[in-house]
C-alpha positions in Angstrom: -82.3 13.5 -10.3 -83.1 17.1 -11.3 -85.6 19.0 -9.0 -87.2 22.1 -9.4 -88.1 23.9 -6.3 -90.3 27.4 -5.9 -88.1 30.5 -4.8 -90.6 31.5 -2.7 -89.2 29.3 -0.2 -87.1 31.8 2.1 -83.7 31.8 1.4 -82.7 31.1 5.1 -84.8 27.5 4.8 -83.2 26.6 1.7 -80.5 24.6 3.3 -83.0 22.8 5.4 -85.2 21.8 2.3 -82.0 20.8 0.3 -81.1 18.6 3.0 -84.6 17.3 3.1 -84.5 16.4 -0.6 -80.8 15.0 -0.3 -82.3 12.5 2.2 -84.6 11.2 -0.4 -82.3 11.2 -3.5 -78.8 10.8 -3.8 -77.2 13.9 -5.2 -79.8 15.3 -6.7 -79.6 18.7 -8.7 -81.7 21.3 -7.3 -82.7 24.4 -9.1 -84.4 27.3 -7.5 -87.0 29.3 -9.8 -89.9 31.7 -9.1 -93.4 30.7 -10.1 -96.7 32.4 -9.6 -98.1 28.8 -8.9 -98.2 28.2 -5.0 -96.5 24.6 -5.1 -93.1 24.2 -3.7 -92.0 21.3 -5.9 -92.3 22.4 -9.7 -90.7 19.8 -11.2 -88.8 16.3 -10.8 -86.9 14.9 -14.0 -85.7 11.5 -13.5 -81.9 11.2 -14.0 -80.5 9.8 -16.9 -80.0 6.1 -15.0 -83.7 6.6 -13.4 -86.1 3.5 -14.0 -89.0 6.1 -14.5 -88.9 7.7 -18.0 -91.4 10.5 -18.7 -94.0 9.8 -21.3 -92.8 11.7 -24.5 -96.0 14.0 -24.4 -95.8 14.7 -20.7 -92.9 15.5 -18.2 -95.2 14.8 -15.4 -96.4 11.3 -16.4 -94.5 7.8 -16.2 -95.4 5.0 -18.3 -95.7 2.8 -14.9 -97.8 3.9 -11.8 -95.6 3.3 -9.4 -94.4 5.2 -6.2 -91.2 6.2 -8.2 -92.8 8.2 -11.0 -92.1 11.7 -11.1 -95.2 12.8 -10.2 -95.6 10.8 -7.4 -92.1 11.9 -6.2 -93.2 15.3 -6.6 -96.3 15.0 -4.6 -94.7 13.1 -1.8 -91.7 15.8 -1.7 -94.5 18.6 -1.7 -96.0 16.9 1.3 -92.9 16.8 3.4 -91.8 20.3 2.4 -95.2 21.9 3.5 -94.9 19.9 6.8 -91.3 21.0 7.6 -92.3 24.8 6.6 -95.5 24.7 8.8 -95.3 26.5 11.5 -94.6 24.5 15.0 -97.5 23.8 17.1 
């Protein structure tokens, strides 16, 4: 699984976020890239053995609506990262 995360996440928090992602995926490849968009999770690509391959015309859509589609996984990770980075209440 290849996951691209927004480099706006502070460097001192990145190990924590990488650990969070690592709990959900076995040995993910994490790439940090800048983006002008506010999302933390910019792209989730299935691995070579992934069950959910994207449709040829979209890297975000899966041929099956499931909780394991790249779009659903990105959404789930986005929420978990937002929760982790939010200030303690």
